[in-house]
N, C-alpha and C positions, 0 to 999 in steps of 0.2 A: 564095819557094816554101814557106819553111820558117814563114812566119807562116800558112798556111792551115790547116794540121793544129792549131796553137794556137787558132786560131779556133773549129775545129770541135771541140775538147776543150771549149772555154768554153761552147759552146752546148749540148754534152751535159750538162755538170756543171749548167747553169741547169735544163735540163728534167728532170734526176734529181731536182732539189730542188724543183721545182714538183709532180711525181708524188707525192713523199714527203709535201708539204704537204698535197696533196689527199687522200691515203691517211689522215693524221692527222685531217683535217677531216671524213672520211667516217666515222671512228671516233666522232669527236664528235657527229654528227649522228645516227647510229643504235644510240648507247650505250643501254640500257634505263634506264628512271628508277628512283630507289631505292623500296622498298617504302612506301606511305602508312602512318603510324601508327596504331595501333587507335583506336576511337573511346573518347571517354571516358564513362564511366558516368554518366547521368543520374537523381537521385532523384525528380526532378519529378513529381507526379501523385497521385492518389488511390490508397488501398490498403485492403484489409479482411484479417483474419486473425483466429487464435485463440490462447490462451494457457493455461498451467497453471502452478501454483506452490505456494508455501508461506508462510503468515502466522503471525508471532509477536507477538501485540499484548498489550495490558494493559488492564484495567479498575480502575481506583483508586476505591475505594468509602468514602463518608463516610456514617455512620449517626446518627441522632439518634431515640431512642425516649422516650418519656415518657408515663408512666400516674398518675393522680390520681383522686381522689375529687374529688366536687362541691365539697367546702368546702375542697380542698388541704391538709386536715391530714395526709394521707398520700399520698406519691407515689414513685415509682422511676423512675429514667431511667437511660440508657446513652448516651453519645456516645464514637464511635471511629472509626478508619479500618482499612481493609483492602485489600490489593493482589493481583489475580488476574492468572494470565498465561493468555493465551487463545493455543492453537495449534490449526492445521488446514489442510488442503489447500485451496486456491482455484483457479478456473478459470473462464474466460469468452472473450468476444471482443470485438475493437477494431476501429475503422476511423478513418481520417485521410487529410490530404492535405500532401504535401511540395511545397516551392518551394525551388529550388537556384540560387543566386547565385555563381557562382565556386566557391571551396571550401566556402561558408556554406551552412548549410540552415536555413529554418525552417518551422515546420509546426504542425499542430492535432491533436489525436486525443482521441476519446472511447472509454471502454470499460465493461462492464458484467461484474459478478462474482458468482459463488456462492461462499458461504463455508462451511466446517465448522469454524470458530473456536468453541471453546466451552470453557468449564472450570467445574467444580463443586467447591466448596471448603467444608470444616466448621471452624468456629472456635467458640472458647467465650469466656464473659466474666461479668461480675456486673452486674446492676441496683443502683444505687446507691440507698438511701433518702435523703430529706430529714431524717430523723429519727435523731438517735445512739443512740437505745434500739433500732431496728430494724438487724438486722445485713443485710448486701448479700446479694443472692439471686442463684445462678447462673443461667446458661442456656446451652444449646448452640444454633449456628445453622449453617443449610444454605445457600447461595447458588449460583445459577448465573449466569454471564454468558456473551452469546454475541454475534457478528457473523453475521446470515443472509445478506446480501448487500451489496454496495457497488459503486459506479461513480465515474469520474472524467470530468471535461472539463478538457484539459491544453494548453498552449502548449509548443513543442518550439524549441530553438536548437541547432544542432550545427555540427561540421566533418566535411567529407568527405575520404577520400583514396581517389578512385577507388571501390572495391566496398565499402570500410568507413566507417560512421558511427559519429561519437562524439556524444553530446547529453546535455544537461541539459532537466530538463521540470518543470512545476509548475502548479498552478491549484486548481480545484473539486474537492472530495470529497463524495459523498453515501452514507447507507447505512442499512439497518435493523438496530437493535442491541435488546439486550433484558436486563433484570435480574429475577430473581426469588428467592424464597427464603423460608424460615421461621425466626423465632427461638422457640424454646421456653423459657420461663420455668420454672425448676424449683422446688421447695418441700420442706420437710421432713415434710410430711404425706402419707405413701405412699396415703392414701385419698383424695385429691385430685388430679387433673391439670390443670394450668393450662392456659387457652386461649392458643395460639401467635399471634404476632405474623405475618403474612403479608404479602408485597408481590409484584406481579408487573406489569411494564410493558416494553411494546415501542414504539418510537418510529423514525420516519425523521429522521435527523440530517444536517445539512449542515456540511461543514468544509473543510479544506485539504489539499493533497498537494503533496511535493516529492520528486525524484529524479534518478535519471541510468541512462544506459545505453548498450549497444552493439549494432550492427547490421551484419549481413553480407549483401551479396548474392551469391549462390551458383550459381543456375541460372536463366537466362532472367529471369522476373518475380519470383521467389522471394526471399525474404530470411529470415534466422533473426534474433533478438535476445535479449539478456538484460537483464534490468531490474530495477533496485532502486526502490522507494517508501517514504515514510515519510508516515503518513497520520493526520490527527487529526479525529476526527469529534464533538468536544466533548462535553458532558454531557448524561444523562438522570435525571430525577427520578422515584422511585416513592414512592407514599404507602403506608406500613403499615396495615393494619386489623387487627380482632380484638382479643383481650386479656380481653374482659368476665370479670369476676368471678375475677379470678385470686387465689391465696392466697400472700402472702408471708409468711415467720416468720423471726424471728432464731434463731441455733443455740441450741439446748437445749428444755426444756419450754413455752416461751411459745406460746401458739397463734397459728395464722396470722392474719393480717389481710387480710381479704377487700377487693379493690379492684374495686368494682361498674361502674366507666366503662371503654370501651374505650380503647385506645392511640393516643396521637398520634405519629405517626413519620414518618420520611421515610427513603429511602437515594438517595443521589446517586452516579450512576457517571459516571467520565470514561473514554473508550474511546479508544486509540490503536492503531495497528497497523506493523508493519514487513512489508514484501512482497518477496519474490523470486520472479520467474517468468521464464520462457521461452516465447518466441511464434514463430508462424511468420506471415509476411504475403503476399500476392500483390500486386503493383503493377500499376494499368492504367495503362503508358506508352505 
């Protein structure tokens, strides 16, 4: 008879074990899943935007002036170089396209910029004669170099970390540059004012550009960027005119030598620019 309670106890223990297992199974079945990870930001798509910044460029100028009579018995010349720094505010608009593959990004961008970069400089020198008997004649000169506008068409390669983008960029640059000025020969005869040598030339030049930047997506489809570019627009050449019937004289009582023919001259300017700008883009994603 004692075996019956033992059997009943075994059955009860087995039943309780099954109930506990079922309870654990129910907890496994009805446990809430973990939250899904946030979506990874995608840069792929077209974008447009605007920018503003500052440029500090340079114009390296080479001068070559030569004035002579028809028989070349008397002539005066000047050859020299001078460097101008161009500073000013820039601003414009840009548009482009991004293609993201994993953490890597490839893109293209074009922009157009207005520029207030300009510099006016005054310097002096001497027109050197071809005759030992004639002394060098001084001159003063004022010149202006400027960048009116420029644009670029560039490729982009970068690395993304979610909402951040770090990139390098480079490609084609083009822009409108100008050089103008006046070189005024002096003489020892106060009754005669020499004719100046004048030049004035503007041209649209094509060159290259390279740089790097950082961009951050911060609200919806908006992003901001900070960018540095180095741009080289090549050289422009201006032809000098004027200077007919100038009077040159050596120091002392010697009368001035009249040079009746106009000047032959040129000014060659090489334009380069450093650019830092901040921008705002809207992405069509």
